[in-house]
C-alpha positions, 0 to 999 in steps of 0.5 A, a space after each residue: 856719410 854725406 855732407 848737408 847745406 843746411 849745417 853750419 847756417 844759423 838760420 836753417 829750414 825747418 828739419 829734422 834732427 840732424 848729424 853733426 860731422 867734420 868733412 875735411 875737403 883738401 885739395 891735393 895734386 898727389 901723383 907719381 914719385 910724390 904718392 910713393 915718398 908720401 907712403 914710404 914716409 908714413 909706413 917707415 918712420 924715422 928711418 924713411 924720414 932720414 932717408 928722405 933728407 939725406 938723399 934729397 928726395 923730400 917733396 914740399 907738399 908731402 903731408 907727414 913729416 912725422 909719424 905720430 901715433 896715440 894711444 888713449 888707455 882707460 876702461 871707461 872710454 871702452 865702457 862709454 862712461 867717459 867720453 874720449 875728448 883727448 882724440 880730438 883735442 890733442 890731434 887738433 893742438 898737433 895739426 895747429 903746428 903742422 903735426 899729424 895723427 896717422 894712427 889712434 887707438 883706445 885700448 882698456 886698462 889691461 896689462 897685454 893691450 897697454 903693452 901691445 898697443 905701445 909696442 906695435 906702435 914703437 915699431 912704427 912711429 917716430 912719437 907715440 902719446 899715450 894718455 891715461 894710467 898715471 894716477 895712484 889707483 890700482 887701474 893706472 898701470 900704464 907707466 908700470 908697464 911700459 918701463 916693464 916693456 921697454 926694460 927701464 927700472 922705476 925709480 923714485 924722483 926726489 922732486 916728483 915728490 916734493 911736488 907731491 908733497 907740496 900739492 897736498 900742503 898747500 891743500 891742507 890735506 895729508 897725503 895719501 901713501 898710495 899717491 907716492 907710487 907716481 913717484 916712480 920714474 922709468 930710468 933716462 925718463 923726461 919728468 914733465 911736471 903737473 902743477 894742475 895734478 898729482 901725476 907727472 908726464 913723461 917723456 922717453 926716447 927709445 932705441 929699437 932694434 930690428 932686424 928688418 929695418 936700420 936701428 929706429 929711434 922714437 920718442 914716447 910720451 905719456 900724459 895724465 887722463 884728467 884733462 884739465 891736467 893734460 891740456 896745460 902739460 901738452 901747451 906748456 911742455 910737450 909741444 916745445 919738447 916736440 918741436 925741438 927733438 922732432 922738428 918739422 922738415 919745411 915752414 908750415 903756416 895755419 890759420 882756422 877762420 869760425 865763421 857763423 851763418 852760412 852753410 859748410 857748401 855755401 862757404 865752399 862754392 863762396 871760396 873755392 873758385 878764387 882760391 884755385 890758383 893757390 890751391 894749386 900751388 900748395 895751399 889746403 883747404 879744410 872745412 869742419 861743419 857744426 851746428 850754428 858753425 863752419 870753421 874754414 882752415 887754411 894751411 901752407 907748407 914749405 918756401 912761400 907758406 906765409 906769403 900763400 897764407 896771406 894771400 889767401 886769408 885776404 882773399 876770404 876775408 874779403 868774400 865772407 865778410 862778417 860771416 867771419 866772426 873770429 879765429 883759432 878756437 875763439 868762441 862767439 861769448 869771446 867775441 861779444 863780450 870783447 866788443 862790449 868792452 871795447 866800447 864801455 857798454 852793457 847787457 841783461 839777459 831774458 831768457 824762458 826757453 834757453 833756461 840761463 844757457 846764455 847766461 852760462 856762455 857769457 860767465 863762461 869768458 874772463 871779464 864778462 863781469 865788466 859787461 853783464 849786468 843781469 841774466 834773469 831767467 823768467 820761465 814761468 809766465 808770472 815770472 815774465 810780468 813780475 820782473 821783466 813788467 810784460 802785460 797779462 793782457 799780451 801773455 793772454 792775447 799772444 802767448 808766451 811764445 810770441 812776437 809782442 811777449 819776446 818784445 815786451 821781455 828785452 825792453 822789460 829786461 833793458 828797463 830794469 837794468 838800465 843796461 845798453 843791449 837786452 836780449 830775450 828768448 822765448 821758444 818750445 824746446 820739445 818733444 811736447 808742448 806744440 801745436 799746430 800754429 807753434 809746432 816744436 821748435 818756434 822761436 822768438 829772439 829779441 834785441 833791445 837797444 835803445 832806438 829799436 827793438 829787433 825780433 827773429 822767429 828762427 825754427 829750431 826743430 832739435 833735440 832740446 840741448 841743441 835746440 838750447 845751444 842754436 837759440 844762444 847762438 843766434 842769439 848772440 850773432 843778432 847782437 854781434 851784427 847789431 854791435 858792427 853795425 853801430 
């Protein structure tokens, strides 16, 4: 797999549909005893971790302090009916706190498969996390199978049952009898309460005994499958538990800077040299490119990690400047809402080819109602004339996908709503509809202000869904740069 310089660049040259890949590049120097120690800790789990602490053979740059394995259960995942988002999300949350998953598997809702995967993981890992299989239906097998595997009885937990009854009572619905099974808890387990659903999470400390190694202690955490239940439970209950019971042996600091307008290789070319001295002393750099953005992840661990991170971030911000639009998981639309709110200014939208995608992104941000006055999806020429005041002559002479028309769309939206700014987009998403003069992927974006109307004309040759996202990203970035200049 190779990296493409165009990925992450907002205004790439005309190209065909591109793959989105994430290629972390860590600048490491791991030799001799460090590699040996790394392999011992990775393979031996808590036993090797304990030995390293007792003997003092712990090196600051060892990556895997805690051996973590993730098991996702669900036949729907194996059939491709549901996208497995847990792997990416959980790994990201752990990595941001200095923990890294060493192995991840997905298995169907079959008893033998689930038990085998858990048994093998517990033999290796300090921490095993499972997702799914805790609900009330016949294919929710994880809780029962793991209790059987560990030789633990299931007992009804009164507090969990009360929460279940309260969940249905608040919704004025009778509690199905089958739901009661979710109150069964393996003896000795810690209950992770679920305010967003019915299935609680479970955490169990597991003692294993093997003739080939000393007694080993692992943690097994079982999480519900729905993301809206799993994610708050993980952040609010699981992470604190992990940090308490499996603390890192070294201080860890991490920062993700979100960039736009530059490709992955260009970002690396700008910062790699100036950061070389810091990477020699322990700084790690990771790049994750996606359409329209490149995430830059800086991390350091051990003594002096905070100072290394502060110096690295200052260098990167100086070199990349306005290409950095946010931090962590911040999205461009969040930045736009914040900037306009701080300025007490408003925005209107006039969308054609994006079909309301811009409005959708902005209204996903809490507080967007303060800054967004209106979003007009004027897909037809008649709608452009009726709601935005686009002249029939402009449409007849230049066509709907043109600079004169997108100007009139933006200026009409601003005039009709009284907004401080108005964004307009028009283009040819494809796969049909293109001509030799205006091929598929042609886009015009306009931003109307009280002084001027700016127009961009990128070429976005992607599939329809990616086309809409990239176009919306370019429009929002045009607005962000204008706000920073204002």
